C-alpha positions as semicolon CSV with decimal commas, in nm:
position;residue;x (nm);y (nm);z (nm)
1;M;12,926;10,420;8,650
2;Q;12,815;10,644;8,931
3;S;12,576;10,519;9,203
4;A;12,287;10,720;9,336
5;K;12,306;10,928;9,646
6;I;12,076;10,765;9,896
7;I;11,891;11,031;10,087
8;W;11,739;10,856;10,382
9;F;11,458;11,039;10,561
10;T;11,398;10,896;10,912
11;G;11,159;11,018;11,180
12;L;10,832;10,930;11,353
13;S;10,516;10,871;11,153
14;G;10,368;11,217;11,081
15;S;10,699;11,404;11,115
16;G;10,695;11,517;10,748
17;K;10,932;11,269;10,579
18;T;10,719;11,203;10,277
19;T;10,615;11,560;10,219
20;L;10,977;11,680;10,237
21;A;11,094;11,403;10,008
22;R;10,827;11,489;9,751
23;N;10,931;11,852;9,760
24;L;11,296;11,755;9,717
25;F;11,192;11,511;9,437
26;S;11,018;11,791;9,246
27;Y;11,314;12,025;9,292
28;L;11,567;11,761;9,174
29;K;11,351;11,655;8,878
30;G;11,339;12,030;8,785
31;K;11,715;12,016;8,777
32;K;11,696;11,722;8,527
33;Q;11,813;11,467;8,783
34;R;11,718;11,101;8,777
35;V;11,521;11,064;9,103
36;R;11,312;10,795;9,269
37;I;11,120;10,790;9,596
38;V;11,119;10,462;9,787
39;D;10,840;10,491;10,049
40;G;10,850;10,253;10,343
41;D;10,469;10,237;10,354
42;I;10,446;10,126;9,994
43;I;10,717;9,862;10,026
44;R;10,551;9,728;10,341
45;N;10,206;9,712;10,174
46;K;10,347;9,540;9,861
47;E;10,508;9,280;10,085
48;E;10,190;9,252;10,296
49;I;10,382;9,319;10,616
50;S;10,108;9,444;10,837
51;I;10,248;9,383;11,179
52;F;10,481;9,647;11,316
53;T;10,681;9,405;11,532
54;P;11,049;9,485;11,577
55;E;11,134;9,186;11,358
56;G;10,886;9,300;11,089
57;I;11,025;9,657;11,094
58;I;11,388;9,528;11,060
59;S;11,283;9,298;10,778
60;N;11,103;9,578;10,596
61;N;11,402;9,814;10,636
62;R;11,642;9,552;10,501
63;K;11,416;9,498;10,197
64;I;11,429;9,876;10,132
65;I;11,813;9,872;10,162
66;D;11,833;9,578;9,919
67;L;11,597;9,751;9,676
68;C;11,804;10,069;9,684
69;Y;12,121;9,874;9,627
70;K;11,970;9,697;9,323
71;I;11,849;10,015;9,154
72;Q;12,116;10,264;9,256
73;K;12,286;10,261;8,914
74;D;11,964;10,378;8,748
75;Y;11,931;10,705;8,940
76;D;12,118;11,011;9,055
77;Y;11,921;11,029;9,378
78;I;11,705;10,778;9,568
79;L;11,489;10,941;9,833
80;V;11,396;10,690;10,102
81;T;11,106;10,773;10,336
82;V;11,085;10,524;10,621
83;I;11,053;10,554;10,997
84;A;11,356;10,321;11,043
85;P;11,332;10,342;11,426
86;F;11,634;10,137;11,499
87;D;11,992;10,253;11,475
88;K;12,087;9,898;11,376
89;T;11,917;9,917;11,034
90;R;12,023;10,270;10,963
91;T;12,382;10,162;11,036
92;I;12,348;9,878;10,784
93;A;12,239;10,134;10,526
94;K;12,528;10,360;10,612
95;E;12,775;10,078;10,576
96;K;12,626;9,952;10,250
97;F;12,612;10,295;10,075
98;K;12,913;10,456;10,241
99;S;12,969;10,817;10,121
100;N;12,655;10,802;9,907
101;Y;12,435;10,778;10,218
102;I;12,284;11,101;10,349
103;E;12,075;11,060;10,661
104;I;11,807;11,321;10,729
105;Y;11,640;11,319;11,066
106;V;11,297;11,473;11,032
107;K;11,252;11,560;11,398
108;A;10,907;11,592;11,556
109;N;10,827;11,498;11,909
110;L;10,548;11,257;12,001
111;D;10,303;11,531;12,106
112;T;10,345;11,697;11,767
113;V;10,291;11,387;11,556
114;I;9,992;11,275;11,775
115;K;9,830;11,616;11,712
116;R;9,893;11,577;11,335
117;D;9,802;11,209;11,320
118;V;9,789;11,226;10,941
119;K;9,714;10,859;10,893
120;G;9,505;10,810;11,211
121;L;9,756;10,554;11,340
122;Y;9,819;10,715;11,676
123;N;9,441;10,734;11,744
124;K;9,415;10,359;11,655
125;A;9,707;10,274;11,881
126;M;9,574;10,473;12,171
127;H;9,236;10,292;12,139
128;G;9,402;9,955;12,129
129;D;9,324;9,890;11,759
130;L;9,692;9,894;11,655
131;T;9,982;9,740;11,841
132;Y;10,355;9,812;11,809
133;M;10,308;10,182;11,717
134;I;10,662;10,308;11,683
135;G;10,746;10,569;11,944
136;L;10,428;10,506;12,135
137;D;10,461;10,140;12,223
138;K;10,758;10,073;12,458
139;R;10,842;9,755;12,260
140;V;10,927;9,964;11,955
141;P;11,095;10,284;12,061
142;Y;11,218;10,538;11,807
143;E;11,598;10,559;11,853
144;E;11,694;10,913;11,747
145;P;11,986;10,914;11,501
146;L;12,318;10,986;11,666
147;N;12,491;11,165;11,372
148;P;12,247;11,250;11,094
149;K;12,394;11,468;10,817
150;I;12,090;11,695;10,838
151;V;11,821;11,759;11,104
152;I;11,493;11,923;11,001
153;D;11,284;12,007;11,306
154;T;10,923;12,014;11,199
155;N;10,790;12,075;11,552
156;F;10,771;12,449;11,481
157;D;10,870;12,510;11,120
158;N;10,602;12,493;10,856
159;I;10,651;12,280;10,542
160;A;10,775;12,572;10,327
161;K;11,040;12,674;10,577
162;S;11,137;12,304;10,635
163;T;11,171;12,252;10,260
164;Y;11,383;12,564;10,228
165;I;11,614;12,448;10,508
166;L;11,631;12,098;10,359
167;I;11,726;12,209;10,010
168;S;11,974;12,470;10,144
169;K;12,150;12,202;10,352
170;I;12,138;11,940;10,077
171;D;12,294;12,193;9,845
172;L;12,601;12,201;10,071
173;L;12,643;11,824;10,063
174;L;12,598;11,750;9,696
175;D;12,876;11,732;9,438
176;V;12,680;11,951;9,191
177;P;12,562;12,273;9,354
178;L;12,189;12,323;9,327
179;T;12,017;12,651;9,400
180;F;11,681;12,702;9,558
181;K;11,474;13,018;9,560
182;E;11,221;13,068;9,838
């Protein structure tokens, strides 16, 4: 039985991971694929992990890896949206899923995500209401991926162009060619 491709979206909060994953989800569902999104925020909230300490982040990422491992036989694609700031946990995922792991770095610099501040987290962190904000707090730096399969730079590209680039690049990596029309 075939295991799912794990498409792991990593990047700072507000970079566009979830939006891109939802667009890819819709596209793959339209191609009659069995797809699931595993969102790091939802897993963390279900587990009541509210502190973004390095230990809490690593624990949350490991729970996501374990969940994907348990459900991988039920899907063709599992789209994981999680900041995953540490190379250590992304390496664990790579080793666990081997050739079925596709890492996508949704690149956006700190200035860009602070301007977007979709969830208001950067504002809270800058006002002292939130500690351990990944990428902002020196105790939890975001370690850029060294060798992601795909880089989507959302600093300048809008979501439509970013989605087009994502699907075009995913198409080249998948066993079954998929086509995308802009």
